[in-house]
C-alpha positions as CSV (number, residue, x, y, z in Angstrom):
1,M,12.1,16.3,-41.6
2,E,12.2,16.2,-37.8
3,S,14.0,19.1,-36.1
4,A,15.7,19.0,-32.7
5,N,13.7,18.0,-29.6
6,D,10.9,16.4,-31.5
7,F,10.4,13.3,-29.4
8,F,9.2,12.2,-26.0
9,I,9.3,8.6,-24.6
10,W,6.9,7.1,-22.0
11,G,9.1,5.6,-19.2
12,I,8.7,2.5,-17.1
13,D,7.8,4.8,-14.2
14,D,4.7,6.0,-16.2
15,S,6.2,9.4,-16.8
16,P,7.1,11.1,-20.1
17,Y,10.8,12.0,-20.8
18,G,11.9,14.6,-23.3
19,P,11.9,16.5,-25.5
20,V,14.9,14.9,-27.1
21,D,16.2,14.9,-30.7
22,L,16.7,11.9,-32.9
23,P,20.4,11.2,-32.1
24,V,19.6,11.1,-28.4
25,L,16.7,8.8,-29.0
26,I,18.9,6.5,-31.0
27,G,21.4,6.5,-28.2
28,W,18.7,5.4,-25.8
29,I,17.9,2.5,-28.1
30,K,21.5,1.4,-28.0
31,D,21.4,1.6,-24.2
32,E,18.2,-0.4,-24.2
33,R,16.3,2.4,-22.5
34,V,14.0,2.4,-25.5
35,L,12.8,-1.0,-26.8
36,A,10.7,-2.0,-29.7
37,D,7.4,-1.7,-27.7
38,T,8.3,1.6,-25.9
39,W,5.8,4.3,-26.6
40,V,7.3,7.4,-28.3
41,F,5.6,10.7,-29.1
42,S,6.6,12.4,-32.3
43,R,5.7,16.1,-32.6
44,P,5.5,16.2,-36.4
45,T,2.9,13.4,-36.4
46,G,1.3,14.5,-33.2
47,N,0.7,11.0,-31.8
48,W,2.1,8.2,-29.7
49,R,3.4,5.1,-31.4
50,R,5.6,2.2,-30.5
51,A,9.2,2.7,-31.3
52,A,9.1,-0.2,-33.8
53,E,6.4,1.6,-35.8
54,I,8.5,4.8,-36.3
55,P,10.5,4.6,-39.5
56,E,13.4,6.7,-38.2
57,L,13.9,4.3,-35.3
58,R,13.0,1.0,-36.9
59,A,16.4,0.5,-38.5
60,H,18.2,1.0,-35.2
61,L,16.2,-1.5,-33.3
62,L,17.7,-5.0,-33.1
63,P,16.3,-7.3,-35.8
64,G,13.5,-9.4,-34.4
65,A,13.4,-7.3,-31.2
66,A,10.7,-8.7,-29.0
67,P,8.2,-6.8,-26.8
68,A,9.0,-6.9,-23.1
69,D,6.4,-9.6,-22.2
70,N,8.2,-12.4,-24.2
71,S,9.9,-15.0,-22.2
72,L,13.6,-14.8,-21.4
73,T,15.6,-17.9,-21.5
74,L,19.1,-18.1,-20.1
75,H,20.7,-15.9,-17.4
76,S,23.5,-15.1,-19.8
77,E,21.1,-13.6,-22.4
78,I,20.1,-10.8,-20.1
79,K,22.1,-7.8,-21.2
80,P,22.9,-5.0,-18.7
81,G,20.4,-2.7,-20.5
82,A,17.6,-5.1,-19.5
83,L,18.3,-4.3,-15.9
84,R,17.8,-0.6,-16.6
85,R,14.1,-1.4,-16.9
86,I,14.1,-1.8,-13.1
87,K,13.3,1.7,-11.8
88,I,15.8,1.6,-8.9
89,L,18.6,0.4,-11.2
90,S,18.0,2.9,-14.1
91,E,20.8,5.2,-13.1
92,L,23.5,2.5,-13.0
93,N,25.9,2.3,-15.9
94,D,26.5,-0.8,-18.0
95,A,29.6,-1.9,-16.1
96,Q,27.7,-1.6,-12.8
97,L,24.7,-3.5,-14.1
98,D,27.0,-6.3,-15.6
99,R,28.6,-6.7,-12.2
100,L,25.3,-6.7,-10.4
101,M,24.1,-9.7,-12.5
102,E,26.7,-11.8,-10.7
103,F,24.5,-11.4,-7.5
104,L,21.1,-12.2,-9.1
105,E,19.2,-15.3,-9.9
106,I,16.6,-15.5,-12.7
107,H,13.2,-17.2,-12.0
108,R,10.3,-17.8,-14.3
109,I,7.0,-17.7,-12.4
110,P,4.0,-19.4,-14.1
111,Q,0.6,-17.7,-13.8
112,W,-1.1,-18.3,-10.4
113,L,2.1,-19.5,-8.7
114,A,3.0,-18.0,-5.3
115,V,6.4,-16.5,-5.4
116,V,6.4,-16.0,-1.6
117,K,3.9,-16.9,1.1
118,Q,2.8,-15.0,4.1
119,G,4.7,-16.1,7.2
120,D,7.6,-17.6,5.3
121,E,11.1,-16.5,6.3
122,G,12.3,-13.7,4.1
123,N,15.4,-14.6,2.2
124,G,15.7,-12.0,-0.6
125,M,14.1,-9.3,-2.8
126,Y,12.7,-9.6,-6.3
127,F,12.9,-7.4,-9.4
128,V,10.1,-7.8,-12.0
129,L,11.4,-8.0,-15.5
130,Q,8.3,-9.2,-17.2
131,G,4.7,-10.0,-16.3
132,E,2.6,-8.9,-13.3
133,L,2.2,-10.1,-9.7
134,R,0.0,-9.1,-6.8
135,A,0.7,-8.9,-3.1
136,R,-2.3,-10.1,-1.1
137,I,-3.4,-11.2,2.4
138,M,-6.3,-13.6,3.1
139,V,-8.8,-12.9,5.9
140,G,-11.0,-15.9,6.1
141,N,-11.8,-16.7,2.5
142,K,-11.6,-13.1,1.4
143,E,-8.6,-11.8,-0.6
144,T,-7.3,-8.2,0.0
145,I,-4.9,-7.0,-2.6
146,L,-2.2,-4.8,-1.2
147,A,-0.2,-3.9,-4.3
148,T,0.3,-4.9,-7.9
149,Y,3.8,-5.2,-9.4
150,G,4.6,-4.8,-13.1
151,A,7.8,-4.7,-15.1
152,G,10.3,-2.3,-13.4
153,D,8.9,-2.8,-9.9
154,F,10.5,-4.7,-7.0
155,F,9.3,-6.2,-3.7
156,G,10.6,-8.2,-0.7
157,D,13.3,-5.6,-0.1
158,M,12.9,-5.5,3.7
159,S,14.0,-9.1,4.0
160,L,17.5,-8.1,2.9
161,F,17.8,-6.1,6.2
162,D,15.8,-8.0,8.8
163,R,15.2,-11.5,7.3
164,G,11.8,-11.3,9.0
165,P,8.7,-13.3,7.9
166,R,6.9,-12.3,4.7
167,S,3.9,-10.0,5.4
168,A,1.9,-11.2,2.4
169,D,1.6,-13.7,-0.4
170,V,2.9,-12.6,-3.8
171,I,1.0,-14.3,-6.6
172,A,1.8,-14.2,-10.4
173,N,-1.2,-12.7,-12.2
174,A,0.4,-13.7,-15.5
175,D,3.5,-15.7,-16.5
176,S,6.3,-13.5,-15.2
177,V,10.1,-13.3,-15.1
178,V,11.8,-12.0,-11.9
179,L,15.3,-11.6,-10.7
180,K,16.1,-12.5,-7.1
181,M,18.8,-11.2,-4.9
182,T,19.1,-13.5,-1.9
183,D,20.1,-12.3,1.5
184,V,23.3,-14.3,1.0
185,A,24.0,-12.6,-2.3
186,F,23.4,-9.2,-0.7
187,D,25.9,-9.9,2.0
188,R,28.4,-10.9,-0.8
189,L,27.6,-7.7,-2.6
190,T,28.4,-5.5,0.4
191,R,31.7,-7.3,1.0
192,E,32.9,-7.9,-2.6
193,A,31.6,-4.8,-4.4
194,P,31.0,-2.0,-1.9
195,A,31.3,0.7,-4.6
196,L,28.3,-1.0,-6.3
197,A,26.4,-1.7,-3.1
198,T,26.4,2.0,-2.1
199,P,24.4,3.3,-5.1
200,F,22.2,0.2,-5.0
201,L,21.3,0.9,-1.3
202,Q,20.8,4.6,-2.0
203,A,18.3,3.9,-4.8
204,T,16.5,1.3,-2.7
205,T,16.2,3.6,0.4
206,R,15.0,6.5,-1.8
207,T,12.2,4.3,-3.1
208,L,11.3,3.0,0.4
209,A,11.2,6.6,1.7
210,A,8.8,7.5,-1.1
211,R,6.6,4.6,-0.3
212,I,6.5,5.6,3.4
213,R,5.6,9.2,2.5
214,A,2.8,7.9,0.2
215,D,1.5,5.6,3.0
216,N,1.5,8.5,5.5
217,K,-0.5,10.7,3.1
218,R,-3.1,7.9,2.7
219,L,-3.3,7.5,6.5
220,V,-3.8,11.3,6.9
221,R,-6.6,11.2,4.3
222,I,-8.3,8.3,6.0
223,A,-8.1,10.0,9.4
224,Q,-9.5,13.2,7.9
225,L,-12.4,11.3,6.3
226,S,-13.1,9.6,9.6
227,A,-13.0,12.8,11.5
228,N,-15.5,14.3,9.0
229,G,-17.8,11.3,9.2
230,G,-16.9,10.3,5.6
């Protein structure tokens, strides 16, 4: 029989969380932080398994619970917990997430379709719920991949602030589901729900700051390699 603090989960940010005991883990299932296909480490067995494969958890997962890469259908079917898969939204409570849904649009993106095109006017940011997309630029006939976005990631956020032209194409590598917050919806959010806009903006700016720091580190490494003749 499991004792306290016997489980870890693998989060959407590719980091382990825990240790936690079984009641906490069951609570995370109810909050949809743990899904049927979430990887869970059990100390007694000493291995990682999907939550649906662990007997103690199976009964608490929704019947017929589907892995995260299955298609979503109607906007109304997206529960607040589904938004918690988005990294910058993970700290919002259910009431905040439910309210945020009023400002989002759902889009299904077939494989190989361009979600945005370089040079187009920016009119909103995107949150990836399912699938995978890549940001690219074309130089002549050569494609350079700038970033890859999977479930939990977001892109296009700068257009909420400056509405400038898109700096790259974003192409679906696989059938994907994204949520879009348009610039118009963002303006509504700040006017109609400032108490929600504040934590949303704080989470967004923290992620942007982390990206800038990471880019700065890469530039420093490149400069050092160049200086050393590498």
